[in-house]
N, C-alpha and C positions, 0 to 999 in steps of 0.2 A: 504493500500500500504506500503510494507516494504521499508524503506529508507536505511537500513544498507548497507554500502559499495557502495551506489550509488554515482557517482562522478558528481558534478555540479560546474560550474565555475561562479564566481561573478566578474564582471568588476567594477572598481571604488570603491573597497571594503571599503575604509576609509570614504566614504560619509555618510550622515545622514541616508538615507533609507538603503543603502547597509550594513552599520554596523549592523543594526537590522536584515537584511536579513541573513547575515553570522551567527549571534547569533542564530536565529531561525532554520536555516538549521543544524547547529552543534547540537542543542538540539534535532533535529529529527533524528540524526544519519548519516547524509550525510557526505561524504568526500568532502572538498571544496578547490580546487585550486582557488585563488583569485588574482586579479591584483590591484596594486597601482601605483601611478605615480613615487614614489621614495622609494626604499627599505632602503635608507639611512636616511629617515626622520622619527624619532620616533613618530611624531604626526600622521603619516599615518599608523603606524604598531603596536605600543605598545598596544593600546586598543583592537585590534583584536587578538593579540597573547595571551592576558590575558583572553579571553573568555573560558567558559567551553567547553572542547573537542578540543580546538585549538591545543594543544600540539600533540594530536594523529591524528587529521584529517584536519587541516588547513595548506595549504602551500601558501606562498605569492610569486608573480611574479611581476617584473617591466614591465609595458607596457605603451606606449604612443599612444593616440588616432590617431594622424596623421601620425604615423610611420607604413609603410607597413609591414605586417607579425608580428607585435609586439605582437599579442595575440596568435600566433600559439601554443607555448609551453604550455600556461596556459589552453587552451581549449582541448588539445589532450586527447582523451579517455573519454570525458564528455558525459553524457546523456542529460544534459540541460545547456544552457548558460543564465545567468541572466545579461543582458547588462544594467547597471545603469549609467555607466560613461558618463557624459556630463556636460559642463560648465553651472553654474547658476550665471548669472550676469544680472542686470537690467540697469546698466549705463555703456556704453562702448564707446570707442573712435573709434574703428575699428570693426564694427559688423561682417564683413566677417571673419577676422582673429581671433577675440576673441570668437565668438559664433557659426557662421554658419559652418565654416570649421571643427572645432573640433566636433560639433554635427553630421553633415552629413557625413563627411569623417570618423569620428570615428565609427559611426554605420556601415558604409559599410566595414570598415576595420575588425571589429569584425565579421560581417557576412561572409566576404570572408574567414576568418579563420574557421568559423563555417562550411562552405560548404565543408571543407576538412576532416571533422570528421565523419567517418562512423557510430560511436556509437550514434550520436546525435539524440535525439527524438524531441526536441523543443527548440526554443529560446524565452525567455520572455523578452520583451523590455520595459524599463521604459520610457514612454512618459509623458504626462502631460495634465491637463485640458487646458493648454495653446494651445494645438493642437485641442481643441474641440470648445471653445466658442468665438473665434475671427474670425468669418466669415463675409460674407456680411450681413447676418442676425444675429443680436445680441440677446441674450435672454432678454425677457421683462417680466413684471409682469404676472404671470399665466403660463408661459412656463414650461414644464418639459423637461429639457435637458437630452439627453441620448447618447448612443454610435453612433447614426446615424448623430450626429452633427459633422462638421469638420471646423476647422479654415482655412482661406485662406491666404497663405503666402504673396500674393500681398497686401491684406488689412492690414496685420501686418506691412509690410514694409512701406506702405503709412503713417501709424500712428506712425512710428518709434518704433514699438513694436518688438525689435530685438530678445529678448529671446523667445517670442511667435513664431516669424518667424522661429527661429532655431529649436524649438521643432516640429513644424508642418512639416518643410522640412525634418527633420531627420526621423520622423515617416513615411512620404510619401516614402522616399528613401528606408527605411528598408522593408516596405511592398512590394514595387515593386521588390527589389532585391530578397526577399524571394520567391515571386511568380515565378520569372524567373528562380530561382535556386533550386526549390523544397524543400525549408526550411519551417518548420511549425513554424510560428511566431505568438505570442500572445502579444498584447500591453496592458500595465497597464497605465491608465491616472489619476494620483492622483491630487487632488486639492492642496490647500495651506497646507503644511505638518507641523504639530506641534507634540509635545510629548517629552518624555524624551530623552536626548542626550547621546549617548555612546562615541562619538568621543571627543577629547579634545578641538577642535577648534569650534568656533561658526559658524554654517552654516547660509546661507542667510535668510531662512524662520524663523528660531528661532530668529535671530537678529531682523528681522522686527517685529515679535510678541512681543519681549522684549521691543522694542521702542514704540509699541502701548500701552502696559501695563504701562510702566514707564513714558512716556512723552506724550502719546496721539497722537503720530505721526502715521498717517494713511499709510498703505502700498499701499492701493488702493484708488484712489480719491473718489470713490462712497461709501467707507466704508463697502463694502460687501465682505465677506470672504467665499470661498468654502473650509471649513476646513476638513482635513483628519488626523487621528492619524497615526503616523509613524509605529506603531505596526500593525495596520490594513492594511496599504499599503504593508508592508513586507510580511504579511500573504497572501495578495491577489496575490503577485508574486508566492509564493510557491504553493498555491492552483491552480493557472493557469498552473503550470507544472504538478501537481499531478493528476488533473482531465483530463482524456484523451479527454473529450468532449469540453474542453475550446477552444474558437476560437475567432479570430478577436481582438476586444479591449474591455476593461472594465474601465468605469469611477469609481473612488474611491473617493467619497466625503461623509463624514458623515453628515455634516450640511452646508447649505447655511445660513449664519448668519451675522448680522450687528455688527459693532464694539460696538455700544451702548449696545447690548445684551451681547457681550463678557465682557464688563466692568461691567455690572450688575452681571454677574457670578463671576467675580474677586472680586467685592464688598462683595458678599455673602460669598465667601471663606475666604477673608482677610478683615474683617470689619474695621480694624485700618488703612487700606491703604487709603490715601486721593487723590492719583493720578487720580482716576476715577470719581471724583465729577462732572467733566464737562459733563459726559455721563449720568447723572441722568435724571429722567423723564423730558419730554419737548423737548428733542432734538432727532431727527432722529427716529420718531415714525411710519414712513411709513411701510407698510407690506413688507415682503420679496419680492424681485422682481421676483424671479423664484426659481425653485428647480432642483436638479440633481437626476435622477433616481438611486436607489440602486438595482433595481430588478435583473439586469444581474449579478452584482458582488456578491450579496447575494446568487444567484443560485450556485455559486462556493463553498459556505460555509463560506464566510466572515461574521463575527459577529461584528458590529460596536461598538466601545468604546463610551460610553456616552460623550457628549461634555464637561460636567462639569469635568469628570475624566481626559480627555485629557488636559484641561486647568490647572487643579490642578497639574497634573504630570509634565507638561511643566515648570510651575513656580517652583515647588520643585526641579526639575533637574537644573534649572538655578541658584537657590539659593545654591544648593549643590556645584556647580562649581564656586561659589562666583561671579556670573555675575549679580545677583540681590541681593539687600541688605535688602529687607524688610522681 
C-alpha cells in the first residue's frame, strides 16, 4: 500500500503513543495534520516539529476535546483519523469533569467531525485494556482474555475505577455513534504502555514504571502488568488502517507479567542496581494469573518487541532524559 500523499489526522498528537504514531506515519510517507491542546506550549509541539519529515508533511492544529467543531479543520480531507486524545489520570476529585466528559464527549466530538469528511475511509480509536478486563467476570488463572471480553462501566464505577469507566464508556459511545452514522471504526486496546519516550514530559504509565523500578512502588495492587511496547501499539494503529480487513477491536499486550519478573529482568540488565533486591527469589512466585491473546493483532502484522528490549529501552530513555540516575 503506497502511503505517499495520503492524509491522516492524529488527535492528541503530543501524547506518549501519539508521538510515536506521528513519527511512524511520517516515516511511511503520510501527510499528517495533527491536533494538540495548545499551539503555544513548546512541550506539546517542539518534539513533533523536530521529527523526520515534519517540516514537509506535518501540520499542527489546536483542538479541545469538549469544544464542538474543534476538530473540523484538522480532519478535513483525511482518509483516516487516529483518535488518541483522552485524559489519563488514576486519582481524580471530579471523575465526571476530569475523565468521563473529556473521554466520551471528546470521542463523539471527533466522530461528529469525522462524519462530515467524504474522503474518510476509517477511524482508528485508541481504547485500552481498561475497557476489556473490568467486567462482572474478572480474568482468573488459566483464562485467555481476548477481544470478546468487555468491561462494565457500572462495575468500574462501583469500584471507583474512574479511568477504566471513562475508557469503557468512550469506546461504547464511539462504536454506537459509528454504527449509527456509517463510520468504519476500529478500536486498539493497549495494555500498560512502556518504551522509549519522545515527548519531553513524563507520561502517567512511564512515571508508574519508573516508580516501580526505582522505589518498588506497585502501580497495580496485585503486581500484575499487561505490558505493551509503545512502538508496537503505534504500529498496531497504522496496520489497523492499512489493512482493509481490520475490524472491531484489537487487544495489544505483549506480556502479562508480574513485577517480580520485571525486577529480575532489570537485575539482569543492570547488575549494580540494588533497588530490586526485594523482588529476589521467594516473593511472588505464583504463576501468571491469565494471558491476553495476541492472535487477532498478530493477524494484522504486528510483531511484538521482546519484553527485555522494551524494559531496557524504557530505562535508557528515562536515563537519557535525566529522570533516572543509575
